N, C-alpha and C positions, 0 to 999 in steps of 0.2 A: 539666484535666478540665472539661468543660462541665456545667453544672447545668441541668436542665430547669425552666422556670418554669411551674407549673400555673396554670390559670385561677382557681382559688380562692385563690391566694397573692398576688393583686393587693394592693398597698398602698392602703389607703383613707385618706381625709382625713375627720376628724371634723367634721361640721357642728353637731351638737348632742349634748350628754351631760348628762342631768339632774343628774349628780353634780358638774358644774362650772357649774351655772347657778343663778340665783335666780328664784323664782316671779315671773312677769311682773307680776302684779297685787298682790303682797304690799304694795307701798307704798300701794296704794289704801286699806288698812286705817287709814291715818293720817287720812284725810278724816273718817270718822265720829268719830274721837277728838277732832277739833276741836269737834264738837257736845257731847261729854262735857265738855270744858274750858269751853265757853261756859255750859253748863248748871250746872256747878259754880260758876262765877263769879257767875251770876245768883242761884243758890240762896244763896250766901254773902252777897249784898247785900240779902236780903229784909228784914233789920232796918232797914237804911238807908232802903229804899223805904217801909217802914211808918211810919218817923219823919216822912216828908214827906207822909203822907196817902194813900199808895198801898195797894193790897191785897196784903198779904204772902202771903196764901193763894194768890192767883192767880200771884204770882211764884214761890212755892215749887213749885207744881204745874208751871209752865213749866220751871223749873230741873231738877226731878226727871225730867220727861218727856224733856227734851233729853239728860240723862245716860243714861237707859234706852235711848232710841232709838239714840243714838250708840254706846253699848256693844254693843247687839245687832247693829248694822250692822258694827262692827269684828269682832265674834266671827264673824258670818256670812262675812265676807271671809277671815278667817284660816282658818276651818274649810274654806272652799271652795277655798283656794289653797295654803296652806302644808302642811296635813296630807296632802292627796293627793300633793304633791310629795315629802314625807318618805316616804310609802308606796311611791312609785316607787323611791326610793333604797334602801329596805330590801329591796324585791323584787330589785333588781339585786345587792345584797350577799349575799342568801340564795340566789341562782342561780335565782330564779323568773321566768325570761324565756325567750323564744324568739328565735332569730336567723334572719332570712330574708334571702336575698341574691338579687338579680335585676335586671330591667330595668323602669324606670318606664313605664307605659302608661296610656292613657285619662286623661291629666292635664287637669284643669279648674281653672284658677286662681281664687282667691278675688278678690273685688273690693276696691277700696281703702277702701270704707266698711264692710267686714266684714259685709255683708248676706248674702253668699253664701259658704259654706264652700269651702275648697280641697279637692279630692279627686283621688285617683289610685289606680291599682292596681299592685301589684308582681308581675310575672310571673317565677316562679322556674324555669320550664321544665316543672315538674310540677304546680305549684299556683299559685293567684292569691290575693293578699291585698289587701283594699281599705282605704284610709285616708281619713279626712276630718277636718278640723280648722279652727278659726277662732280668731283672737286674742280675739274678743269673747265666747267661751264659756269659762266657768271650768272648765278641766280641765287636768290636769298633762301634761307632756311637750311634744314639739315642736309648735309651732303657728304658725310663721313662714310666712305666705303669700307668694306671688310679688309681690304688690302692696306688701308691706312689706320686700322684700329677700330672700325665700326663694329657694333655688337649685334647687328640684325642677323637672324638665322631662321631657318625653317622651324616651325613649331613654337616659336617664341610668342608669348601673349604680350601685345602692345596696345597702347592708347596713343592715337595720333590726333593732333590738333591741326586741321587743314585750313589754309588760307589760299583759296584758289587751288593750284596744283602744287603748292609748296608746303613742306612740313614745318610749321612754326614751333611746335613743341612735340617731343617724342618721349614717351614713358614706357618702361618695361616692367612686367610683373616679376617678382622674385621667384 
């Protein structure tokens, strides 16, 4: 018995799935934490500096300022990267997403310096959806541009799982 293969039953290859990725810039939160550590070490040494005739008040202020600025920077990066990523995962788990399937059109690749976002539209035959992303913008979801190894191109058949304006999962047809 022959089985008919319908166009919508094409097997897709997963390029990106937020549930199996780590936020791109989450490690960047460690950089401000270095300032917290330096500030802490400087603040702890204020008594030693005062013993040798230095201004412990100035050293204390510098140490506290470094800790506060470093902590605020780390918090900003965590809130800007990890929390939105968790939000995408929760949206997928709760079924709050839309799946669109079609052909990539109007592809404009991003540049290697990330000064220009990559953009393209997905033509489903009845509707068109636009996407734009850049690795230098703190936002969750797929953001791998062609300049950095992304595989999106004109004429490619893709399936996109949208959560808001973010690509939570991206699949391509072979």
